[in-house]
ROGU-980200 format. One record per atom (N, C-alpha, C, CB): residue in three letters; x, y, z. Coordinates in steps of 0.02 Angstrom, whole numbers, plus 50000, padded with zeros to 5 digits. Atoms other than C-alpha are relative to their C-alpha. Glycine has a CB too. Example, Ala and Ser with C-alpha at 12.3 -4.5 7.8 and 13.67 -1.06 7.14 Angstrom:
! ROGU-980200
ALA500454994150000
ALA506154977550390
ALA500455006050000
ALA499505000150062
SER499584994149997
SER506844994750357
SER499615005550037
SER500205002349929
This chain:
! ROGU-980200
UNK500424994050000
UNK500005000050000
UNK500435006250000
UNK499535000150061
UNK499674993550001
UNK500665017149950
UNK499575004850041
UNK500095002749927
UNK500394995549958
UNK500165030450076
UNK500385006450012
UNK499824996650066
UNK499764993349983
UNK500595048850070
UNK499625002650060
UNK499935004849940
UNK500414998149942
UNK499175051450193
UNK500104994850056
UNK499255000549979
UNK499865004649945
UNK499515043850365
UNK499374996850028
UNK500365003850056
UNK500625003249980
UNK497975032850376
UNK500044992549988
UNK499395003049962
UNK500095007150011
UNK497655014450398
UNK499374997950038
UNK500624995950025
UNK500645001849969
UNK496025005550441
UNK500104996250065
UNK499584995849952
UNK499995003749938
UNK495674999050615
UNK499534994049998
UNK499825004550059
UNK500495005550005
UNK494234987650561
UNK500344993949967
UNK499375002249958
UNK499615005650025
UNK495244971550544
UNK499574994749966
UNK500394996950056
UNK500435005050030
UNK493734961050493
UNK499785001949929
UNK499394998950043
UNK500224997650066
UNK493444971450336
UNK500584999649950
UNK499755007350004
UNK499524999450055
UNK494314970850167
UNK499845006649964
UNK499974993849950
UNK500074993350026
UNK494614987250078
UNK500255000549929
UNK500385005050044
UNK499744997950065
UNK494844994549905
UNK499965007650001
UNK499584996949939
UNK499954992849989
UNK495435012649913
UNK500455003349949
UNK500255001550071
UNK499574995850042
UNK496135025949797
UNK499805007350010
UNK499944998049925
UNK500114992949990
UNK496335044549828
UNK500515003849958
UNK500075001950076
UNK499554996250043
UNK497075057349708
UNK499785007349997
UNK500024996949929
UNK500144993050016
UNK497215076149687
UNK499965000849924
UNK500555004750029
UNK500044998550072
UNK496695082649517
UNK500395006349985
UNK499265000749978
UNK499634994250023
UNK497845094449427
UNK499705002649935
UNK500744998549991
UNK500244997150063
UNK497695103849264
UNK500134995449940
UNK500345006749987
UNK499855004650054
UNK498415089649160
UNK499594993650007
UNK500744998350000
UNK500365006449996
UNK497825071749133
UNK500034997150071
UNK500294995049949
UNK500035002749932
UNK497275063249293
UNK500534994850013
UNK499324997250014
UNK499525005549991
UNK498475048849262
UNK500685002550021
UNK500054996049937
UNK499344997449981
UNK499965060349291
UNK500035001950073
UNK500175006049957
UNK500014998149930
UNK499425064449468
UNK500144993950044
UNK499335003250018
UNK499875005749956
UNK500145053149605
UNK499414998750046
UNK500635001250041
UNK500505001749951
UNK498965043749718
UNK500235002150069
UNK499844992449998
UNK499854998349931
UNK498905050749894
UNK499924994150046
UNK499565005750023
UNK500125006049960
UNK498285034149960
UNK499724994649955
UNK499505001550059
UNK500295005750035
UNK497955017049888
UNK500064993850043
UNK500344998949931
UNK500005006549967
UNK497505000249960
UNK499594995249957
UNK499725000550073
UNK500335004950043
UNK497084985949841
UNK499495003449954
UNK499674994650041
UNK500494996350040
UNK496284998049716
UNK499674995849946
UNK500335005949969
UNK500305004250052
UNK495954983949591
UNK499564994450029
UNK500544996949958
UNK500405005249969
UNK495064972749718
UNK499255001449989
UNK500154999550076
UNK500714999250014
UNK493244970249665
UNK499604997550060
UNK499804996149935
UNK500425001449942
UNK491984970649808
UNK499275001449982
UNK500235004250061
UNK500694997850005
UNK490114971849827
UNK499965007450017
UNK499544995950047
UNK500014992749991
UNK489674990249814
UNK499305002950009
UNK500325003349941
UNK500684997749986
UNK487794991149848
UNK499785005349948
UNK499965003050072
UNK500304995050045
UNK487115007449773
UNK500495003849956
UNK499625005050041
UNK499534996450043
UNK488725013549691
UNK499864998849926
UNK500714998150017
UNK500155001550070
UNK488175004949530
UNK499495004749970
UNK499754993049995
UNK500474995050026
UNK486835018349515
UNK500355005549961
UNK499605003050057
UNK499634995150039
UNK488205029649448
UNK499994998349926
UNK500725000650025
UNK500035002050070
UNK488215019449287
UNK499305001049972
UNK500214992649993
UNK500694998750021
UNK486325020649280
UNK499915007549986
UNK499504997750055
UNK500084992850010
UNK486395039549300
UNK500335002449935
UNK500285003950059
UNK499684998050063
UNK487645041249158
UNK499614997549940
UNK500724997549997
UNK500405002650056
UNK486605029949045
UNK499395004349987
UNK499794992750013
UNK500594995750006
UNK485065040649080
UNK500205006849973
UNK499645000750069
UNK499794993450023
UNK486025056949056
UNK500184999949926
UNK500605002450041
UNK499825000450071
UNK486695051048888
UNK499384999349956
UNK500474994149988
UNK500635000450038
UNK484935046248832
UNK499685006949994
UNK499524995050033
UNK500294993350000
UNK484325063648881
UNK500405004649953
UNK499995002950071
UNK499584995950043
UNK485805071448789
UNK499824998849926
UNK500754998550012
UNK500195001750069
UNK485245062348630
UNK499295002149984
UNK500094992649987
UNK500714998550010
UNK483405066248657
UNK499775004250060
UNK499574993549993
UNK500154995649944
UNK483025081448765
UNK499304998850028
UNK500065007249980
UNK500685001349976
UNK481195076448776
UNK499954994250048
UNK499554998849942
UNK500015005849956
UNK481655060648870
UNK499965001950074
UNK500614995649989
UNK500004997949930
UNK481895070449032
UNK499295001050026
UNK500405006450008
UNK500694998549980
UNK480035074649034
UNK499534993949994
UNK499725005749959
UNK500415006050008
UNK479425056948997
UNK499784997450068
UNK500394994649962
UNK500275002549936
UNK478285050549136
UNK500074992450002
UNK499265002150009
UNK499935007249990
UNK478725033249203
UNK499584997850059
UNK500744998150010
UNK500395002549944
UNK477565022849313
UNK500434996250050
UNK499434995549975
UNK499675004649953
UNK478045013249468
UNK500074993249965
UNK499614999550068
UNK499905006250038
UNK478794997249396
UNK499664994050033
UNK500754998649992
UNK500365005849973
UNK477654982249419
UNK500474994250010
UNK499424998049954
UNK499585005749984
UNK478484967549503
UNK500695001950024
UNK500064995649942
UNK499344997749978
UNK479984978149550
UNK499935005150057
UNK500385003249942
UNK500114995649943
UNK479244987149700
UNK500494998250055
UNK499274999550025
UNK499555001249944
UNK480464989249843
UNK499925005850049
UNK500754999449976
UNK500094995049947
UNK480184998250008
UNK500655000350040
UNK499394998450047
UNK499344999849970
UNK481955002850053
UNK500235007349995
UNK500514995249964
UNK499754993250002
UNK483065018150033
UNK499635004149948
UNK500755000249987
UNK500334995650047
UNK482265033049949
UNK499365002950026
UNK499874996449936
UNK500614996349981
UNK480705043649951
UNK499384997949961
UNK500115007249991
UNK500585001050042
UNK479585038149808
UNK499494995350030
UNK500214997449932
UNK500485004749972
UNK478815023549900
UNK499615003150059
UNK500354993750023
UNK500384996349948
UNK478265036150034
UNK499505004949968
UNK500485003850047
UNK500404994950033
UNK477415047349904
UNK499414996949963
UNK500435003949951
UNK500605002450033
UNK475725046149820
UNK500064999949924
UNK499415004350019
UNK499954999350073
UNK476315050349643
UNK500094993349966
UNK500585004749982
UNK499935006450035
UNK476015035249529
UNK500515000249944
UNK499344997849974
UNK499524999150055
UNK477175042349394
UNK500435006050015
UNK499635000849932
UNK499554994349995
UNK478685053649392
UNK500405000549935
UNK500484999450062
UNK499614999350061
UNK479735060749251
UNK500684996750008
UNK500085007549982
UNK499325002950000
UNK481395053049202
UNK500485004650037
UNK500244998949927
UNK499554995349966
UNK482285068849261
UNK499905000050074
UNK499895006949973
UNK500135000149928
UNK481435068649430
UNK500234993450032
UNK499255001050014
UNK499775006449974
UNK481805050149453
UNK500764999950007
UNK499774994249954
UNK499274999749996
UNK483645053349416
UNK500225004150060
UNK500295002949936
UNK499844996049941
UNK483675066949549
UNK499894995950063
UNK499595006450001
UNK500135004249941
UNK482895054849675
UNK500554994850009
UNK499324996649994
UNK499465005049996
UNK484215041749634
UNK500635003350026
UNK500124996749931
UNK499384996749980
UNK485625054249653
UNK499975002950070
UNK500165005549951
UNK500054996449936
UNK484975063249806
UNK499944995350059
UNK499415004849999
UNK500125004349942
UNK484345049349918
UNK500034992649982
UNK499335001650032
UNK499885006950021
UNK484835033449824
UNK499344996149997
UNK500494996550048
UNK500685002850002
UNK483005029749788
UNK499994993549959
UNK499505005149971
UNK499995006550033
UNK482875011149747
UNK499414999049952
UNK500004994450051
UNK500585000650043
UNK481115011849675
UNK500095004249937
UNK499355002150037
UNK499854995850058
UNK481615026349562
UNK500534996849956
UNK500235007050023
UNK499495003350039
UNK483165016849510
UNK499714994349959
UNK500564997350046
UNK500315005550036
UNK482125001649463
UNK499595002449941
UNK499574995850047
UNK500404997350056
UNK480955012349358
UNK500465002149943
UNK499595006150024
UNK499534997850052
UNK482445019649264
UNK500334994049966
UNK500535004650029
UNK499705006050030
UNK483265002549240
UNK499504996649954
UNK500244995150055
UNK500525003250040
UNK481614995549177
UNK499895003749935
UNK499344999750040
UNK500104995950060
UNK481475010049054
UNK500594999649953
UNK499895007350020
UNK499424999650044
UNK483255010748988
UNK500314993349985
UNK500525004550031
UNK499745006750010
UNK483704992449006
UNK500654998850039
UNK500124998849926
UNK499415001649961
UNK484964984049120
UNK500614999249955
UNK499894993550040
UNK499445000950046
UNK486034979548969
UNK500325006749981
UNK499784996249937
UNK499744993450018
UNK486194997948922
UNK500435002850056
UNK499425004849984
UNK499614997649942
UNK486805001949098
UNK500674996350003
UNK499604999050066
UNK499395004049998
UNK488064987749093
UNK500465001749942
UNK499834992549998
UNK499594997850056
UNK488664993548922
UNK500375006550018
UNK499575001249937
UNK499674993949977
UNK489025010748996
UNK500574998550048
UNK499485004750033
UNK499485001849952
UNK489985002849139
UNK500614997049965
UNK499724995050052
UNK499455003450035
UNK491024991949023
UNK500415005049958
UNK499724994449955
UNK499654995150041
UNK491455006648910
UNK500355005350042
UNK499525003449952
UNK499744994549958
UNK491825018449055
UNK500614997850040
UNK499455002450049
UNK499475002249954
UNK492945008049169
UNK500264993149980
UNK499755000050072
UNK499705006350022
UNK494144993349142
UNK499994994450051
UNK500695001349979
UNK499875004849947
UNK494094984349309
UNK499434995550019
UNK500215003450058
UNK500565004549986
UNK492404975549305
UNK499455002950042
UNK500254994150033
UNK500544996849961
UNK491354987949405
UNK499375000549957
UNK500215007050026
UNK500624999950039
UNK489534986949353
UNK499404999650046
UNK499984994249949
UNK500645001349967
UNK487704986349403
UNK499764993249976
UNK499475005649983
UNK500135007050017
UNK487214968049409
UNK499264998449994
UNK500304995550052
UNK500705002149994
UNK485344968349440
UNK499575005950019
UNK499924994250051
UNK500474995349969
UNK483794977749491
UNK500105000050075
UNK499264998249981
UNK499994999849927
UNK483624982849673
UNK499404996250026
UNK500005007450026
UNK500525004649976
UNK482624970149772
UNK499975000050076
UNK500134992949973
UNK500075000749928
UNK481914968449946
UNK500284993550025
UNK499285000650019
UNK499715006549983
UNK482484950349945
UNK500394997549941
UNK499444994850021
UNK499575002650053
UNK483934943249845
UNK500054992550008
UNK500715003350003
UNK500025007349996
UNK483614924849812
UNK500544996749959
UNK499334997649977
UNK499475003650038
UNK484704911349734
UNK499955000949925
UNK499964992650016
UNK500094998850071
UNK483984915549563
UNK500275006949978
UNK499274999349981
UNK499754993350015
UNK484704933249574
UNK500765000350009
UNK499655005150046
UNK499284998949986
UNK486504939449564
UNK500105001350075
UNK500285006049959
UNK499914999349928
UNK487234938849740
UNK500105007350022
UNK500604996050023
UNK499904993049984
UNK487694957449733
UNK499635004249948
UNK500755001950001
UNK500344995650048
UNK486674971449656
UNK500505003949958
UNK499525004850036
UNK499474996950039
UNK488284979949603
UNK500684998050030
UNK499935007649999
UNK499335001649978
UNK490144976449613
UNK500475005349971
UNK500224992849977
UNK499534995150027
UNK491674987249589
UNK500635000450040
UNK499685006749998
UNK499354999049967
UNK493414992649637
UNK500155007450001
UNK500564996149963
UNK499834992949991
UNK494185009049693
UNK500325002949938
UNK500465000950059
UNK499684997550061
UNK495225010549535
UNK499485002449950
UNK500444994549968
UNK500524998050047
UNK493655011049429
UNK499625006150024
UNK499514994249989
UNK500414994549975
UNK492675022549542
UNK500395006550007
UNK499694998250066
UNK499604993950002
UNK494125034749554
UNK499965003149930
UNK500744998550019
UNK500074997650068
UNK494055036049364
UNK499315003149989
UNK500124994349949
UNK500684997450006
UNK492165038349372
UNK499945007050030
UNK499504995250034
UNK500084993649967
UNK492285052549496
UNK500465005349971
UNK500144999250075
UNK499584995250036
UNK493745060749404
UNK499645002649940
UNK500674996749979
UNK500374997850059
UNK492685061149247
UNK499425004550020
UNK499744994049961
UNK500564995949977
UNK491205068049344
UNK500265006850024
UNK499614996550057
UNK499714993749977
UNK492335081249424
UNK500165004649941
UNK500644998750040
UNK499814995950058
UNK492945087049253
UNK499395001749957
UNK500514996349958
UNK500634998750036
UNK491195085649174
UNK500135002449929
UNK499585005250037
UNK499784997950066
UNK491955086249000
UNK499474999149946
UNK500614996249980
UNK500545000950048
UNK490335080848913
UNK499355002550031
UNK499944992649978
UNK500654997949971
UNK488535087048932
UNK499704994850047
UNK499515001649945
UNK500295005249958
UNK488015070149003
UNK500354999850068
UNK500064993249966
UNK499645000049936
UNK489385070449137
UNK499835006250041
UNK500764999649988
UNK500214994049964
UNK488915088249181
UNK499314999150030
UNK500005006149953
UNK500665001449974
UNK487115082449202
UNK500044995450061
UNK499564996949947
UNK499915004549943
UNK487655068149316
UNK500265003850060
UNK500484994149983
UNK499744996049945
UNK488665080249420
UNK499465004450031
UNK500595004349977
UNK500534995749973
UNK487175092049437
UNK499514995950041
UNK499635003649943
UNK500445004349960
UNK486085077549497
UNK500334998250067
UNK499824993649962
UNK499655002149939
UNK487405071849622
UNK500085005750050
UNK500684997149983
UNK499944994349954
UNK487515089349695
UNK499425000450048
UNK500055006549960
UNK500575000149954
UNK485835085849776
UNK500074994650054
UNK499354998949961
UNK499925005749954
UNK486535071049875
UNK499985002050073
UNK500654996649986
UNK500094998549929
UNK486085070550059
UNK500384995350046
UNK499274999950018
UNK499655004749957
UNK487125055850122
UNK500735002150007
UNK499954992849973
UNK499324997849984
UNK488665063950197
UNK500234996750065
UNK500035007750007
UNK499895003449936
UNK488825050850335
UNK500654996250005
UNK499444995450013
UNK499405004249999
UNK490425041850284
UNK500625004449992
UNK499964994749945
UNK499404995850011
UNK492025049550211
UNK499825007450001
UNK500344998149934
UNK500194993050007
UNK491095065650174
UNK499785003250065
UNK499455000649950
UNK500224997149936
UNK490565067850356
UNK500495005250026
UNK499914994550052
UNK499494995549973
UNK492205076450395
UNK499955007049970
UNK500694997249986
UNK500064993450031
UNK491775090750277
UNK499515004550038
UNK499774999449928
UNK500474996349958
UNK490395095950399
UNK499565004749958
UNK500375004050053
UNK500454996250043
UNK489265101850259
UNK499284999150023
UNK500084997949927
UNK500725000949992
UNK487415105050277
UNK499784995049947
UNK499625006949994
UNK500175005150051
UNK486735089250193
UNK499455002149953
UNK499794993750034
UNK500534997750044
UNK485275098850118
UNK500225005449952
UNK499425002550041
UNK499784994550043
UNK486155114150049
UNK500744999549980
UNK499895006550034
UNK499285000850009
UNK487995108650054
UNK500375006650015
UNK500154997949928
UNK499674993749983
UNK488385125950124
UNK500604998750044
UNK499515004850035
UNK499405000149957
UNK490135128150197
UNK500295007050000
UNK500524994749974
UNK499794992949997
UNK490795145050258
UNK500665001349964
UNK500065002250071
UNK499354998950032
UNK492535142350182
UNK500034997349929
UNK500554996750041
UNK500015001850070
UNK491965136250012
UNK500164992749985
UNK500465004149963
UNK499905007250011
UNK492245117550036
UNK499364996949973
UNK500244996550065
UNK500595003350027
UNK491075106749934
UNK500164992649988
UNK499765003449934
UNK499925007150013
UNK490795088149909
UNK499424997549957
UNK500044996050066
UNK500495003650042
UNK489905078649771
UNK500174992750007
UNK500025002549924
UNK499825007049986
UNK489775060249814
UNK499414995349989
UNK500254999350071
UNK500515005350001
UNK488835043849804
UNK500224994650049
UNK499904997049927
UNK499855005249951
UNK488745030849941
UNK499654993549983
UNK499815002350070
UNK500335006550004
UNK488305012449950
UNK499994996950069
UNK500364995449949
UNK500075002849933
UNK487655003950105
UNK499574993749996
UNK499695005150049
UNK500375006249996
UNK487104985950132
UNK500304995950057
UNK500024996049933
UNK499715004449949
UNK487394971850256
UNK500694997949977
UNK499544993850014
UNK499315001750018
UNK489284969750253
UNK500315004449948
UNK500014993149977
UNK499734995450051
UNK489564984450135
UNK499935007250022
UNK499654998949931
UNK500034992749996
UNK490005002650156
UNK500475002749946
UNK500215002750072
UNK499604997250054
UNK490645013150011
UNK499835007449993
UNK499884996249934
UNK500104992850012
UNK490885031649975
UNK500505002149948
UNK500085004250067
UNK499564997450053
UNK491585039249816
UNK499795007249987
UNK499954995749934
UNK500204993150007
UNK491675057749787
UNK500555004749977
UNK499755002450064
UNK499554994550021
UNK492475074249738
UNK499965005450053
UNK499805002749929
UNK499954994449953
UNK493045086749869
UNK500305005949963
UNK500434998150062
UNK499774994050033
UNK493245104449803
UNK500075005650050
UNK499525002049942
UNK499894994449956
UNK493985119349894
UNK500425005149962
UNK500354997950066
UNK499554995350033
UNK494965135149852
UNK500704997249990
UNK500045006350041
UNK499345003050007
UNK496495123949871
UNK500054994949945
UNK500184996850064
UNK499985004850055
UNK496015112449728
UNK499454994850004
UNK500674996650000
UNK500495005450006
UNK495085096349691
UNK500324993450020
UNK499714999649927
UNK499775006649978
UNK495295079449774
UNK499454994949987
UNK500215000150075
UNK500485005250017
UNK494445063449715
UNK500164993850041
UNK500014998449923
UNK499885005949958
UNK494205048049824
UNK499504994549983
UNK499945001850074
UNK500435005950004
UNK493495030449814
UNK500204995450057
UNK500074996349930
UNK499865003949939
UNK493375020849978
UNK499464994750007
UNK500035004650064
UNK500465005649998
UNK492555003649977
UNK500214995150055
UNK499964996449931
UNK499865004849947
UNK492424991450122
UNK499474994549999
UNK500025003450070
UNK500455005749999
UNK491654974150135
UNK500214995250055
UNK499984996449931
UNK499845004949948
UNK491544961150272
UNK499454994850004
UNK500105003550068
UNK500495005449990
UNK490674944850313
UNK499515002250054
UNK500354993450019
UNK500494997949949
UNK489044948750404
UNK500084996450067
UNK499314999049974
UNK499905003749937
UNK489544935550533
UNK500645002150035
UNK500034992649986
UNK499384997649969
UNK491144945350574
UNK499855002650069
UNK500335005549956
UNK500084997949930
UNK491454951650748
UNK499535005950006
UNK500685001750030
UNK500484994649987
UNK490154963150822
UNK500375006750000
UNK499644998850067
UNK499714993350002
UNK490494981450792
UNK500405001549938
UNK500445000850059
UNK499614998750061
UNK491324979550621
UNK499715005949961
UNK500024993849955
UNK500304994550037
UNK490074991250537
UNK500185006750032
UNK499244999249996
UNK499844993749966
UNK490365004650669
UNK500735001849991
UNK499834999450075
UNK499284998750009
UNK492255002750654
UNK500155002449930
UNK500414993750016
UNK499894997950069
UNK492185004250465
UNK499775007249990
UNK499624995349951
UNK500254993250006
UNK491125019950476
UNK500495005050032
UNK499315000750033
UNK499524995649968
UNK492345027650599
UNK500655000649961
UNK500154997650071
UNK499414999850042
UNK493815022850488
UNK499895004849941
UNK500174993049973
UNK500154995750057
UNK492975031450340
UNK499975007450021
UNK499344998049967
UNK500044993149978
UNK492605047050439
UNK500695002750019
UNK499525000750060
UNK499324998049983
UNK494395047550504
UNK500405001649937
UNK500354994550041
UNK499674998650064
UNK495035046350326
UNK499745006549971
UNK499904994249950
UNK500284993750023
UNK493845060150277
UNK500315006050034
UNK499255000150009
UNK499684994649964
UNK494605070950412
UNK500695001649973
UNK500054998350074
UNK499334998950030
UNK496335068450337
UNK499945003349931
UNK500384993349994
UNK500094996950066
UNK495675072950164
UNK499835007450007
UNK499454996349961
UNK500184992949990
UNK494885089050228
UNK500605003950025
UNK499415000650050
UNK499394996749975
UNK496485093250323
UNK500495001249943
UNK500334995850055
UNK499564999250058
UNK497485090350164
UNK499765005849956
UNK500024993549959
UNK500274994450040
UNK496315102150070
UNK500115006750035
UNK499264998949987
UNK499894993849963
UNK496465115150208
UNK500725002549991
UNK499854999050074
UNK499304998250006
UNK498355114850196
UNK500165002649929
UNK500454994050016
UNK499884997950069
UNK498235117150007
UNK499675006749984
UNK499744994749952
UNK500344993750014
UNK497135132650022
UNK500505005850000
UNK499455001350052
UNK499544994350001
UNK498015148849976
UNK499945004250063
UNK499865004449939
UNK500004995849940
UNK498525159950121
UNK499635006549986
UNK500735001450023
UNK500384993850008
UNK497435175150151
UNK500425006050023
UNK499344999750039
């Protein structure tokens, strides 16, 4: 493990895939990693696979601007009462654009299923395969119960891939990537790595201009957070994935969360040091 940042995990029951890099003005590949730990290790990533869905939807909208206003119904047979807001609401249909915002903001599983049903799982997997080389992808719809007939993980991935994803989103070099970034700016889950930024989760306000655009994944035995930290001192991109056997020692989830928040503190401190003197 290369580590410019003085961090190591305390959660011994978890396996990790981590990559952190500052973005400069040149190609991202020329920038050294500030931290890496098994960045090519593929783990279950829960909701992180929704990033590939969001790009697939954004690219469809880029080709057909009217697609954003298309009304989609709640998907029959794919109802799930889990993370998100739509299953709490009365609206039987929502637009593609609104569903994408729900997916980005509160990781809405029902909204994600509606979008997957509309655009096709294969289209999402094609985007993943073309975007990243390490096998990260969305494997299935989101389900309240995952049986033996379903893929064991709803999404899988590695830090190397998700660092590339977030670097591209940070640069927003295409209209579709700019759209994905605008959706992710509504994200409210700042509980893991991003917790250290101490942003208002609803407005992302910070008095010194620090901002974070991120996506998290949370499931039994999985915690993941990938994001872009921006400040007057520059841009830092991170991908932090952790997985453990649900039968592992009690307290593993809490230890992983604390590890992620501690790493987030180091990232914010690094950004503070990079800020220009006043």
